[in-house]
C-alpha positions as CSV (number, residue, x, y, z in Angstrom):
1,X,258.0,137.1,-12.0
2,X,254.3,136.1,-11.8
3,X,255.0,133.7,-9.0
4,X,256.5,136.5,-6.9
5,X,253.4,138.7,-7.2
6,X,250.9,135.9,-6.4
7,X,249.8,135.0,-2.9
8,X,251.6,132.1,-1.2
9,X,248.5,129.9,-1.5
10,X,248.3,130.4,-5.3
11,X,252.0,129.7,-5.7
12,X,251.6,126.4,-3.8
13,X,248.6,125.4,-6.0
14,X,250.6,126.2,-9.1
15,X,253.5,124.0,-7.9
16,X,251.2,121.2,-7.1
17,X,249.6,121.4,-10.6
18,X,253.1,121.4,-12.2
19,X,254.0,118.3,-10.1
20,X,250.9,116.5,-11.3
21,X,251.6,117.4,-14.9
22,X,255.2,116.2,-14.5
23,X,254.0,112.9,-13.2
24,X,251.5,112.5,-16.0
25,X,254.1,113.4,-18.6
26,X,256.5,110.8,-17.1
27,X,253.8,108.1,-17.2
28,X,252.9,109.0,-20.8
29,X,256.5,108.9,-21.9
30,X,256.9,105.5,-20.3
31,X,253.9,104.3,-22.2
32,X,255.3,105.7,-25.5
33,X,258.7,104.1,-24.9
34,X,257.0,100.8,-24.2
35,X,254.9,101.1,-27.4
36,X,258.1,102.0,-29.4
37,X,259.9,99.0,-28.0
38,X,257.0,96.7,-29.1
39,X,256.7,98.2,-32.6
40,X,260.4,98.7,-33.0
41,X,261.2,95.4,-34.8
42,X,258.2,95.4,-37.1
43,X,258.7,99.0,-38.2
44,X,262.4,98.5,-38.9
45,X,261.8,95.2,-40.6
46,X,259.4,96.9,-43.0
47,X,261.9,99.7,-43.6
48,X,264.6,97.2,-44.3
49,X,262.4,95.3,-46.7
50,X,261.6,98.6,-48.6
51,X,265.3,99.4,-48.8
52,X,266.1,95.9,-50.1
53,X,263.4,96.1,-52.7
54,X,264.7,99.4,-53.8
55,X,268.2,98.1,-54.0
56,X,267.0,95.1,-56.0
57,X,265.2,97.3,-58.5
58,X,268.3,99.4,-58.9
59,X,270.4,96.3,-59.6
60,X,267.9,95.1,-62.1
61,X,268.0,98.5,-63.8
62,X,271.8,98.3,-63.9
63,X,271.6,94.8,-65.3
64,X,269.2,95.9,-68.0
65,X,271.5,98.8,-69.0
66,X,274.4,96.4,-69.2
67,X,272.4,94.1,-71.5
68,X,271.4,97.0,-73.7
69,X,275.0,98.1,-74.0
70,X,276.1,94.6,-74.9
71,X,273.5,94.3,-77.5
72,X,274.5,97.6,-79.0
73,X,278.1,96.6,-79.1
74,X,277.2,93.3,-80.8
75,X,275.1,95.1,-83.4
76,X,277.8,97.6,-84.1
77,X,280.5,95.0,-84.4
78,X,278.3,93.0,-86.7
79,X,277.7,95.9,-89.0
80,X,281.3,96.9,-88.9
81,X,282.3,93.4,-89.9
82,X,279.8,93.3,-92.7
83,X,280.8,96.6,-94.1
84,X,284.5,95.7,-93.9
85,X,283.9,92.4,-95.7
86,X,282.0,94.1,-98.4
87,X,284.7,96.6,-99.0
88,X,287.3,93.8,-99.2
89,X,285.3,91.8,-101.6
90,X,284.9,94.8,-103.9
91,X,288.6,95.2,-104.1
């Protein structure tokens, strides 16, 4: 709408400015893509390392829980055996 109201010279200047902006944007995006390609491996390796550490911590936590369960089972069976032996000996 604004372009239709403007003089032909103003319209031409606007189009030239937009063309320059498009060229600048294209150059900038090429630079950004280039930087992303350079940093791609390092960034993703660090992310993978974090995920692996998190997974390792979760596995250790799971192992700890299993150990606690085993200990509780052993303690409970030990006390059950003791109590059953005591009751048998009293009879």
